TORPA-4810 file (N, C-alpha, C, O; in nm, 3 decimals):
<nodes>
NODE_1_4.994_0.312_-2.182_5.106_0.261_-2.214_5.151_0.218_-2.064_5.133_0.299_-1.974_X
NODE_2_5.213_0.083_-2.033_5.287_0.061_-1.927_5.415_0.154_-1.916_5.480_0.193_-2.014_X
NODE_3_5.445_0.186_-1.773_5.565_0.256_-1.735_5.673_0.177_-1.826_5.664_0.058_-1.854_X
NODE_4_5.787_0.271_-1.872_5.893_0.207_-1.926_5.890_0.210_-2.056_5.999_0.193_-2.111_X
NODE_5_5.786_0.230_-2.130_5.761_0.249_-2.259_5.746_0.117_-2.343_5.766_0.114_-2.465_X
NODE_6_5.711_0.010_-2.271_5.677_-0.109_-2.335_5.525_-0.123_-2.351_5.439_-0.086_-2.271_X
NODE_7_5.509_-0.179_-2.466_5.346_-0.198_-2.514_5.327_-0.325_-2.570_5.427_-0.378_-2.618_X
NODE_8_5.232_-0.380_-2.574_5.187_-0.483_-2.653_5.129_-0.443_-2.788_5.043_-0.356_-2.794_X
NODE_9_5.175_-0.509_-2.898_5.132_-0.505_-3.032_5.018_-0.570_-3.086_4.955_-0.533_-3.185_X
NODE_10_4.988_-0.695_-2.998_4.875_-0.773_-3.044_4.870_-0.849_-2.928_4.962_-0.875_-2.850_X
NODE_11_4.701_-0.896_-2.924_4.678_-1.010_-2.816_4.543_-1.070_-2.863_4.452_-1.017_-2.926_X
NODE_12_4.554_-1.183_-2.819_4.423_-1.283_-2.863_4.359_-1.316_-2.738_4.413_-1.364_-2.637_X
NODE_13_4.223_-1.282_-2.757_4.143_-1.318_-2.641_4.028_-1.428_-2.676_3.970_-1.423_-2.785_X
NODE_14_3.998_-1.526_-2.581_3.906_-1.612_-2.607_3.792_-1.583_-2.509_3.808_-1.504_-2.416_X
NODE_15_3.680_-1.647_-2.531_3.559_-1.636_-2.436_3.491_-1.498_-2.456_3.424_-1.460_-2.359_X
NODE_16_3.495_-1.419_-2.560_3.452_-1.288_-2.574_3.285_-1.263_-2.552_3.232_-1.154_-2.528_X
NODE_17_3.231_-1.367_-2.563_3.069_-1.366_-2.546_3.004_-1.246_-2.623_2.909_-1.182_-2.577_X
NODE_18_3.059_-1.222_-2.739_3.018_-1.090_-2.859_2.930_-1.176_-2.956_2.986_-1.265_-3.021_X
NODE_19_2.797_-1.157_-2.970_2.739_-1.221_-3.082_2.745_-1.168_-3.217_2.817_-1.069_-3.230_X
NODE_20_2.687_-1.211_-3.315_2.700_-1.145_-3.437_2.643_-1.033_-3.449_2.694_-0.943_-3.517_X
NODE_21_2.516_-1.016_-3.380_2.443_-0.894_-3.399_2.471_-0.768_-3.291_2.408_-0.662_-3.290_X
NODE_22_2.566_-0.799_-3.213_2.632_-0.684_-3.122_2.675_-0.564_-3.170_2.782_-0.552_-3.232_X
NODE_23_2.602_-0.478_-3.147_2.640_-0.321_-3.215_2.811_-0.289_-3.170_2.868_-0.315_-3.064_X
NODE_24_2.852_-0.240_-3.261_3.007_-0.189_-3.278_3.036_-0.117_-3.146_3.138_-0.141_-3.082_X
NODE_25_2.938_-0.025_-3.106_2.974_0.042_-2.994_3.011_-0.034_-2.855_3.077_0.005_-2.759_X
NODE_26_2.947_-0.156_-2.880_2.981_-0.231_-2.759_3.088_-0.351_-2.798_3.157_-0.404_-2.711_X
NODE_27_3.092_-0.378_-2.902_3.188_-0.492_-2.933_3.326_-0.446_-2.964_3.423_-0.519_-2.948_X
NODE_28_3.336_-0.317_-3.011_3.463_-0.245_-3.027_3.505_-0.176_-2.905_3.613_-0.115_-2.907_X
NODE_29_3.428_-0.177_-2.789_3.480_-0.089_-2.686_3.582_-0.151_-2.585_3.618_-0.086_-2.487_X
NODE_30_3.626_-0.273_-2.610_3.727_-0.322_-2.544_3.862_-0.290_-2.590_3.952_-0.301_-2.507_X
NODE_31_3.889_-0.253_-2.701_4.005_-0.198_-2.775_4.040_-0.068_-2.715_3.959_0.025_-2.709_X
NODE_32_4.171_-0.060_-2.668_4.231_0.079_-2.618_4.246_0.165_-2.711_4.258_0.118_-2.824_X
NODE_33_4.249_0.282_-2.699_4.275_0.407_-2.797_4.402_0.363_-2.865_4.496_0.326_-2.796_X
NODE_34_4.411_0.364_-3.006_4.518_0.364_-3.075_4.520_0.204_-3.116_4.618_0.164_-3.180_X
NODE_35_4.412_0.111_-3.083_4.409_-0.022_-3.122_4.281_-0.047_-3.194_4.181_0.025_-3.190_X
NODE_36_4.298_-0.173_-3.270_4.173_-0.204_-3.325_4.131_-0.353_-3.293_4.202_-0.419_-3.217_X
NODE_37_4.013_-0.411_-3.350_3.972_-0.552_-3.285_3.910_-0.606_-3.406_3.843_-0.544_-3.489_X
NODE_38_3.946_-0.748_-3.405_3.864_-0.843_-3.502_3.815_-0.939_-3.428_3.892_-1.013_-3.367_X
NODE_39_3.663_-0.958_-3.419_3.597_-1.039_-3.360_3.556_-1.163_-3.439_3.526_-1.149_-3.557_X
NODE_40_3.552_-1.287_-3.380_3.503_-1.414_-3.436_3.408_-1.458_-3.335_3.449_-1.515_-3.235_X
NODE_41_3.266_-1.433_-3.356_3.178_-1.468_-3.258_3.154_-1.640_-3.255_3.190_-1.709_-3.351_X
NODE_42_3.107_-1.685_-3.164_3.106_-1.842_-3.180_3.012_-1.864_-3.292_2.925_-1.783_-3.328_X
NODE_43_3.037_-1.983_-3.348_2.981_-2.023_-3.472_2.812_-2.041_-3.454_2.730_-2.014_-3.541_X
NODE_44_2.787_-2.084_-3.340_2.649_-2.113_-3.322_2.575_-1.993_-3.262_2.456_-1.994_-3.232_X
NODE_45_2.669_-1.878_-3.248_2.611_-1.766_-3.169_2.566_-1.778_-3.031_2.488_-1.692_-2.990_X
NODE_46_2.603_-1.864_-2.959_2.542_-1.904_-2.808_2.616_-1.779_-2.726_2.688_-1.694_-2.778_X
NODE_47_2.585_-1.787_-2.604_2.623_-1.671_-2.499_2.772_-1.694_-2.479_2.842_-1.593_-2.476_X
NODE_48_2.831_-1.818_-2.465_2.967_-1.820_-2.440_3.041_-1.837_-2.582_2.985_-1.861_-2.689_X
NODE_49_3.166_-1.819_-2.561_3.288_-1.867_-2.666_3.286_-1.734_-2.747_3.233_-1.631_-2.706_X
NODE_50_3.356_-1.750_-2.878_3.394_-1.637_-2.935_3.560_-1.607_-2.893_3.617_-1.643_-2.790_X
NODE_51_3.621_-1.522_-3.019_3.749_-1.476_-2.990_3.749_-1.340_-3.049_3.656_-1.286_-3.108_X
NODE_52_3.887_-1.284_-3.021_3.901_-1.167_-3.067_4.051_-1.137_-3.067_4.118_-1.169_-2.968_X
NODE_53_4.109_-1.076_-3.174_4.239_-1.029_-3.181_4.219_-0.866_-3.189_4.157_-0.799_-3.271_X
NODE_54_4.303_-0.823_-3.062_4.319_-0.669_-3.045_4.463_-0.648_-3.097_4.555_-0.722_-3.062_X
NODE_55_4.479_-0.547_-3.181_4.618_-0.515_-3.238_4.617_-0.375_-3.268_4.516_-0.311_-3.295_X
NODE_56_4.771_-0.318_-3.259_4.791_-0.186_-3.271_4.764_-0.131_-3.423_4.806_-0.183_-3.526_X
NODE_57_4.692_-0.026_-3.414_4.638_0.026_-3.550_4.742_0.042_-3.651_4.706_0.057_-3.767_X
NODE_58_4.885_0.040_-3.617_4.958_0.048_-3.737_4.998_-0.066_-3.804_5.072_-0.068_-3.902_X
NODE_59_4.935_-0.184_-3.736_4.970_-0.309_-3.800_4.877_-0.328_-3.900_4.768_-0.275_-3.880_X
NODE_60_4.896_-0.403_-4.023_4.806_-0.445_-4.128_4.758_-0.590_-4.101_4.813_-0.689_-4.149_X
NODE_61_4.664_-0.593_-4.029_4.604_-0.733_-3.993_4.475_-0.748_-4.056_4.397_-0.654_-4.050_X
NODE_62_4.438_-0.866_-4.124_4.325_-0.884_-4.153_4.261_-1.032_-4.119_4.340_-1.108_-4.063_X
NODE_63_4.144_-1.078_-4.143_4.072_-1.175_-4.078_4.067_-1.264_-4.234_4.039_-1.215_-4.343_X
NODE_64_4.102_-1.406_-4.204_4.090_-1.484_-4.333_3.974_-1.578_-4.298_3.966_-1.626_-4.185_X
NODE_65_3.881_-1.606_-4.398_3.767_-1.691_-4.375_3.797_-1.838_-4.379_3.865_-1.883_-4.471_X
NODE_66_3.747_-1.915_-4.282_3.775_-2.043_-4.259_3.704_-2.115_-4.374_3.597_-2.075_-4.421_X
NODE_67_3.768_-2.221_-4.417_3.720_-2.302_-4.538_3.602_-2.413_-4.484_3.554_-2.498_-4.560_X
NODE_68_3.565_-2.398_-4.350_3.474_-2.485_-4.310_3.411_-2.409_-4.165_3.472_-2.318_-4.110_X
NODE_69_3.302_-2.453_-4.124_3.230_-2.401_-4.021_3.239_-2.491_-3.902_3.174_-2.595_-3.898_X
NODE_70_3.333_-2.445_-3.782_3.353_-2.539_-3.674_3.218_-2.549_-3.596_3.152_-2.449_-3.566_X
NODE_71_3.184_-2.674_-3.568_3.077_-2.703_-3.472_3.089_-2.728_-3.331_3.001_-2.711_-3.247_X
NODE_72_3.224_-2.776_-3.309_3.237_-2.811_-3.154_3.353_-2.739_-3.094_3.397_-2.771_-2.984_X
NODE_73_3.411_-2.625_-3.178_3.518_-2.533_-3.113_3.506_-2.379_-3.208_3.459_-2.368_-3.321_X
NODE_74_3.556_-2.282_-3.129_3.575_-2.152_-3.211_3.702_-2.136_-3.273_3.801_-2.157_-3.202_X
NODE_75_3.717_-2.107_-3.381_3.847_-2.065_-3.457_3.841_-1.941_-3.514_3.731_-1.895_-3.545_X
NODE_76_3.956_-1.871_-3.535_3.963_-1.748_-3.605_4.116_-1.760_-3.677_4.200_-1.824_-3.614_X
NODE_77_4.144_-1.718_-3.768_4.245_-1.689_-3.855_4.278_-1.559_-3.883_4.182_-1.497_-3.929_X
NODE_78_4.381_-1.493_-3.873_4.423_-1.369_-3.904_4.560_-1.369_-3.959_4.641_-1.455_-3.924_X
NODE_79_4.595_-1.263_-4.057_4.725_-1.240_-4.122_4.772_-1.092_-4.105_4.878_-1.054_-4.153_X
</nodes>
């Protein structure tokens, strides 16, 4: 936690480069203690792209499935 008691509750990250078959030990490693992560790998599972939302474990955040499969961009919806 930064000095002064300030901390982030949620952060969105792009260009994660995490594929669908990446083991949790690797894909979840970016979240610091006390935080969870929801990944959205690139739709075509290529080396670049992908997104993640890292959030404090006290928040109730869930992924919402997209009603389409994007082909030219990455997308992730959380509530």
